[in-house]
N, C-alpha and C positions, 0 to 999 in steps of 0.2 A: 426581388431576385432571390432565388434559392441559395441558401447558405452553402450548399454543396459545391457551387461553382467557385467558392473561395477557398476550398480545401487544397492542401499541398499538391496532391496528385492531379487535381482538376486544372491546375495552372502549370503543370509540367515540372514541379519541383520534387526532388527525391528526399530532401531533408524535411524536418518537422518544424522549422522556424515559422513557416506560414501558419501552421495550426496553432502554435503558441500565440502568435499575433492575433489570430482570429479569436482564440479563447479569451484573450485580454479584452478585446472589443465586446464580446458577448457578456463578459462579467461586468465590465464598466457600465454597460447599458441595460443590464438585467434583461437580456434578450431571451425571454422564455420561448418565443416561437422558434428561434434558431435552435434552442436546446431540444425542443420537441422534434424538429426535423432531423437532428442528429441522432436522437434515440431511435426514431423510426427507421433511419437508414443503416442502423446496425444490422438490419436484416437484408441489406442490399446484396445482389448477386456479384457485385464487384468487390473483391477483397481489398483493393486499394481504398475504396470508399469506406468500407467497414473499418479498416485500420485507422484512417484519418478521423473518422467519427469518434471512435473510442479515445483516440489520442487527444482530440479537441475537448471531449467531455471531461476527461480527468485533469486536463490543464485548467478547465473552468473550475473543477473541484479544488485544485490547489489554491485558486484565487478566491473563490466564493462558493464553498461547498453547499450552502443552502439552496443554490440554484439547481443542483442535480440530485439532492438528497432524496426527493420523492420518487426517483427512478431506481431505487435500490433493487427492486424486483427484476428490472431489466439487466442490471449488473450481475445479479445472482445467476440469471439464465446463461450469461456468458461463460460461467465456470464449467458448463457442460459442453461448450463448443469444441469442435474438432480443430478449430483454428487456434493455435497456441497464442497468436498475437492478441486475439480477443480474450483469451483466458487471463493472461497477465495484465492486459489492459483493464479488464473487469476488476481484478484484484486491486490495482492501483486506485481505480475509481472508488471502490468500497473503502479502501484505507482513508480516503479523503473525507468520507462522510460518516465514519464510525462514531465519532463523538456525537453527531446529530441523530444517528439511527442505531444506537448501540443495542437496543432491544431486538430490532429486526436482524442485525448482523449476528448477534449471539445465537439467535434461533437457527441459523444455518452454519454455526461454527464447525460442526462435524464435517460438512462438505469443504469448508474453507481449509480445514486442517489436512484433509486428504489431498487437496490441490497443493497446499504448501509443502507437504512431505514428498510430493512427486513432481513438483514443478521446476521451472527455471529459476535462476538466481533472482531475477526481478520478482517472480511470483513469491519466492521465499521471503525476500526483503519486505514485501508488502503484507505477507501473512504475519510476520513479526511485528510490523507496525500496528496491525489490527489487534493483535494480542496485547500489545503495550497499552493501547487506548482502552481496551476493555478492562484490563487489570487495574486501571485507575479507578474503576467503579467497584465499590465494595460488594455490590450485588453479584458480581461475576468473579470476584477475586479467587475464591477457592478453586474454581475450574481453570481459569485462564492463567493464573500465576504458575501453576504446575506445567501447563503447556508451553508457556514462555520460557521457563527455566530449562525445559526439555530441549527447546530450540537452541538456547545458548550453549547447552551441553554438547550438542552434536554438530553444530554449524562448523564450517571450515574455519580454521584459526584466523585466516585473513579477514573473515567477516565479523569475528567476535568483538573487536574494539568498537566498530560502528554500532553493532547491535547493543552492546553494553552501554554505550553513551546514550543511545535512545531510551534504553530501559530505565535510566536514572529517573525519568519523570514519573514512573510508577513504583519506585522503591519507597517503602515505608519501614517502620520498625518491625513490621510483621514479616517481611520477606528479605530484609537487609542481611541477616546472618547467612541465609542460604545463597544469596547473590554473591556476597563476599567470598564465601567458601568455594563457590563454583569458579570464580575468577582466579583465586589463588591456586586451585587445582589445575586449571588449564594454562596458567602462566608459563610453565616450562615448555609448552608447545609452541610458544611464539618463535617465529622464524626470522623476524626482523626487529631491529632495535626500535623502530617507530611503533611497532605493535606493543612492545614492552612498555614504552613510555606512555602510551595512551591508557593501557590497563593500570599502570602504576598511578597515574593521575586519578583514575576512578577510585582505586583502592584507598588512596590517600584521602580522598573526599569522604569516603565511607567510614573512616576511622577517626 
């Protein structure tokens, strides 16, 4: 049976829980054929099918990224889509496979940053995730650390605690001073006590 018949929209559901359940089944059984069909159907004329396919694919990526990693070029192509749902879905998928396909992702970093700078909140979130994962690799550090700090510097203050917490995984003695200075400089912008506490916790850990 076609995997498409099990997608959320195919069974009349408007939420994405069915896609998550389907992704778990695909990951648990290493269902490569299902993944191939989902990839092919990203080109469907039905936008609901397109949406469900990328949704299911990145949910597989969360669980077992190696199953979708070799389709990185298909996710790259989504960044040029006129359908914003496919754009940010493609960014999520790429963020799940960056550790496995860091070289390939770095090669299209210019496009990823253009999309990050002009995209939705979800797109930006995953652009930051990609930068963090690349910055852990010394081969890309000089390029990606600069871009990452730039995102932390200009992001809305409500996003800063979350981005900063995630950034901790790529902080070394090399970028620690810059990171600490950035957080200290932006600290007065905090609008909520919860934001201050999260940043204070990070700064305390850094000192």
